[in-house]
C-alpha positions in Angstrom: -8.3 -8.6 -5.4 -11.1 -10.3 -3.8 -13.3 -8.9 -0.8 -11.3 -10.2 1.9 -7.8 -8.7 0.6 -9.8 -5.3 0.5 -10.8 -5.3 4.0 -7.2 -6.8 5.1 -5.4 -4.2 3.4 -8.1 -1.1 4.6 -7.6 -2.2 8.1 -3.9 -2.3 7.8 -4.0 0.8 6.5 -6.8 2.6 8.3 -4.9 1.6 11.7 -1.6 3.1 10.6 -3.1 6.0 9.6 -5.4 7.2 11.3 -4.4 5.3 15.0 -6.8 2.9 15.7 -7.2 -0.9 17.1 -7.9 -3.0 13.5 -10.7 -4.9 15.9 -12.3 -1.3 16.2 -13.1 -1.2 11.9 -16.4 -3.1 11.9 -18.6 -3.2 8.9 -21.7 -1.9 10.4 -19.9 1.2 11.8 -19.8 4.5 10.9 -16.4 4.8 9.0 -15.7 9.1 9.8 -17.2 8.4 13.9 -14.8 5.2 14.0 -11.6 7.3 12.6 -12.5 11.2 13.8 -12.4 12.0 10.6 -12.6 15.7 10.3 -12.3 17.4 6.5 -8.5 17.9 7.0 -8.4 14.0 7.4 -10.4 13.0 4.4 -7.3 14.3 1.7 -4.9 11.8 4.3 -7.7 9.3 3.5 -7.5 10.0 0.2 -3.7 9.6 -0.2 -3.6 6.4 1.4 -6.6 4.8 -0.8 -4.7 5.7 -3.9 -1.3 4.1 -2.7 -2.9 1.1 -1.4 -5.6 0.5 -3.9 -4.1 2.3 -7.1 -6.6 4.4 -8.4 -7.6 8.3 -7.5 -10.6 8.7 -5.6 -12.3 13.0 -3.7 -13.2 13.5 -0.9 -16.5 14.4 -2.7 -16.6 10.3 -3.1 -17.4 10.0 0.3 -20.5 11.6 0.5 -22.4 8.2 -0.7 -19.7 6.3 2.1 -21.3 5.9 5.9 -20.0 2.8 7.2 -17.0 0.4 6.5 -19.1 -1.7 4.4 -19.8 0.8 2.0 -16.6 1.6 1.7 -15.8 -1.7 0.9 -18.7 -1.6 -1.8 -17.2 1.4 -3.5 -13.6 -0.2 -3.5 -14.6 -2.9 -4.6 -16.6 -1.1 -7.7 -13.7 1.4 -8.4 -11.3 -2.2 -9.0 -13.8 -3.7 -10.6 -14.1 -1.0 -13.5 -10.3 -0.9 -13.3 -9.7 -4.3 -14.8 
């Protein structure tokens, strides 16, 4: 899966799950603020990541993720490790 596919999939499931416009999901924006995430929302995020990308993650992984760019890099690394 290439980066463009990761971005497209991410925008689709995040906009559906967290009810935000796909246009508001931009590389340099803060993930937590844009999606208005609270601690329980991270549980939902972990579930939709597994459903859409096929790998397990934890809320702990999000300590190093601030922007959507960080998130895309994280997904690329995890998918690359699975290959």
